[in-house]
C-alpha positions as CSV (number, residue, x, y, z in Angstrom):
1,M,12.3,62.0,-22.0
2,R,15.1,59.8,-20.9
3,L,13.0,57.9,-18.4
4,S,10.3,57.1,-21.1
5,L,13.4,55.5,-23.0
6,I,14.7,53.7,-19.9
7,C,11.4,52.2,-18.6
8,P,10.5,50.2,-21.7
9,A,14.1,48.7,-22.1
10,L,14.4,47.7,-18.4
11,L,11.0,46.1,-18.6
12,S,11.8,44.4,-21.7
13,A,15.1,43.1,-20.2
14,I,13.4,42.0,-16.9
15,L,10.5,40.1,-18.5
16,G,12.8,38.5,-21.2
17,S,15.1,37.1,-18.7
18,A,12.2,35.9,-16.5
19,C,10.6,34.1,-19.4
20,S,13.6,32.7,-20.9
21,S,15.0,31.1,-17.8
22,P,14.5,27.3,-17.7
23,T,12.8,25.8,-14.8
24,T,14.2,22.4,-13.4
25,D,11.1,21.6,-11.5
26,E,9.3,20.6,-14.8
27,Q,12.1,18.3,-15.4
28,R,12.2,16.4,-11.8
29,P,10.1,13.5,-11.3
30,I,7.9,13.6,-8.4
31,V,9.3,11.4,-5.7
32,I,8.2,10.4,-2.2
33,T,9.8,8.3,0.7
34,P,8.2,4.9,1.7
35,E,7.0,6.5,4.7
36,E,4.8,9.2,2.8
37,Y,3.9,6.1,0.5
38,C,2.4,4.5,3.3
39,R,0.9,7.6,4.8
40,V,-0.9,8.0,1.4
41,T,-2.2,4.6,0.9
42,C,-3.2,3.9,4.4
43,G,-5.2,7.3,4.4
44,K,-6.9,6.0,1.2
45,A,-7.5,2.6,2.8
46,H,-9.2,4.1,5.8
47,T,-11.3,6.5,3.3
48,C,-12.5,3.2,1.6
49,N,-12.8,1.3,5.0
50,D,-13.4,3.3,8.2
51,A,-12.7,0.1,10.2
52,T,-8.8,0.3,8.7
53,D,-6.6,1.4,11.7
54,V,-4.4,4.1,10.0
55,A,-1.6,4.0,12.4
56,E,-1.4,0.3,12.4
57,C,-1.6,0.2,8.5
58,R,1.2,2.7,8.3
59,S,3.6,0.9,10.8
60,S,2.9,-2.4,8.9
61,C,3.3,-0.9,5.6
62,Q,6.7,0.6,6.6
63,A,7.7,-2.5,7.9
64,E,6.9,-4.5,4.9
65,L,8.7,-1.9,2.6
66,A,11.9,-1.6,4.9
67,A,12.1,-5.6,4.7
68,R,12.4,-5.6,0.8
69,P,15.0,-4.1,-1.6
70,E,14.5,-0.3,-2.1
71,L,11.9,0.8,-4.4
72,R,12.4,3.8,-6.5
73,P,10.9,7.0,-5.2
74,D,9.3,7.9,-8.5
75,F,7.7,4.6,-8.6
76,L,6.2,4.9,-5.1
77,A,5.1,8.5,-6.0
78,Y,3.4,7.2,-9.2
79,V,1.7,4.2,-7.1
80,A,0.6,6.4,-4.4
81,S,-0.9,8.9,-6.3
82,C,-2.8,6.8,-8.7
83,V,-4.0,5.0,-5.5
84,A,-5.2,8.1,-3.7
85,S,-7.0,9.3,-7.0
86,N,-8.7,6.2,-7.9
87,A,-12.1,4.7,-6.6
88,C,-11.7,2.2,-3.9
89,S,-10.9,-1.3,-5.1
90,S,-8.8,-4.2,-3.8
91,K,-7.2,-4.3,-7.1
92,S,-6.1,-0.6,-7.0
93,A,-2.4,-1.0,-6.1
94,D,-1.8,-3.7,-8.6
95,T,-3.5,-1.5,-11.5
96,C,-1.4,1.4,-10.3
97,K,1.7,-0.5,-10.4
98,S,1.0,-1.4,-13.8
99,E,0.4,1.9,-14.9
100,A,3.6,3.1,-13.2
101,L,5.7,0.3,-14.8
102,A,4.1,1.6,-18.4
103,Q,4.9,5.2,-17.6
104,L,8.5,5.0,-16.2
105,A,11.6,4.0,-18.0
106,A,14.6,2.3,-16.5
107,S,17.4,4.2,-15.3
108,K,20.8,4.3,-17.2
109,Y,22.1,1.9,-14.8
110,G,19.0,-0.4,-14.9
111,Q,19.5,-0.4,-18.6
112,A,22.9,-1.3,-18.3
113,F,22.2,-4.1,-15.8
114,C,19.6,-5.5,-18.0
115,G,21.9,-5.9,-20.9
116,A,24.2,-7.8,-18.6
117,F,21.2,-9.8,-17.0
118,V,20.4,-11.1,-20.6
119,T,23.9,-11.9,-21.5
120,A,24.2,-13.7,-17.8
121,G,21.0,-15.6,-18.4
122,S,21.7,-16.7,-21.8
123,K,24.7,-18.7,-20.5
124,C,22.4,-20.6,-18.4
125,D,19.1,-20.7,-20.9
126,E,19.9,-20.1,-24.3
127,T,16.0,-19.9,-25.1
128,G,15.7,-16.7,-22.9
129,V,12.7,-18.1,-21.2
130,T,14.0,-18.3,-17.7
131,Y,15.8,-14.7,-18.0
132,P,13.5,-12.4,-20.1
133,E,14.5,-8.9,-20.6
134,S,10.9,-7.7,-20.0
135,S,11.1,-9.1,-16.4
136,C,14.6,-7.4,-15.9
137,L,13.1,-3.9,-17.2
138,E,10.2,-4.2,-14.9
139,A,12.5,-4.7,-11.9
140,A,14.5,-1.9,-13.3
141,K,11.6,0.5,-13.4
142,S,10.6,-0.6,-9.8
143,Y,13.8,-0.8,-7.7
144,D,16.4,1.8,-7.4
145,D,19.8,1.4,-8.4
146,S,21.2,0.3,-5.1
147,A,18.9,-2.8,-5.2
148,L,20.1,-3.4,-8.9
149,K,23.6,-3.2,-7.8
150,V,23.2,-6.0,-5.5
151,A,21.2,-8.0,-8.1
152,N,24.1,-7.1,-10.6
153,A,26.4,-9.0,-8.1
154,C,24.3,-12.1,-8.7
155,L,25.3,-12.0,-12.3
156,A,28.7,-13.6,-11.3
157,E,27.0,-16.6,-10.0
158,A,27.1,-20.1,-11.3
159,C,23.7,-21.1,-13.2
160,G,22.5,-22.9,-10.3
161,G,22.7,-20.0,-7.9
162,L,21.9,-17.2,-10.5
163,N,17.9,-17.4,-10.1
164,P,17.9,-17.9,-6.5
165,C,20.1,-14.8,-6.1
166,L,18.2,-12.5,-8.3
167,A,14.8,-13.7,-6.7
168,Q,16.3,-12.5,-3.3
169,A,17.7,-9.2,-4.8
170,I,15.0,-8.2,-6.8
171,P,11.9,-10.1,-5.8
172,D,8.5,-9.5,-7.8
173,V,7.3,-6.3,-6.6
174,S,4.1,-6.6,-4.4
175,L,3.2,-3.3,-2.6
176,P,1.6,-3.3,0.9
177,R,-2.3,-2.1,0.7
């Protein structure tokens, strides 16, 4: 008799705690390294064109990414996943990049940086044409905070040096194919 009372209570307690525990996996963005990005995109390039040398493609891709400011791992993951799942097309990476930018949000640091970017740019161009917030937010969705911190140092430059400094710190994102 006592066992019949304990078992349902114990089962209820176990199931209740299992179902109510939050999972952090659902809240974490999917991220990949530049090496993994190159593995995925070069694999897709080989699938689309079997003349593509995967090893050469990966080496070239990794060198190209290493020579630039660091891109956000979630941005790379989104683009790689999109490229891998899309049909073969020379515009696939550009389309996937646009989709990633539409889906991702700027980090808190990126948002703060863009506020300072607009303020610094307005001192050099009151119309805002040269330093649009939309360009800044696109960079903030693409580049990681370490790259944005380098760009933030540019904001102290005089007007003549501001744009060249920013163009080097956070250039337009073009991804290796």
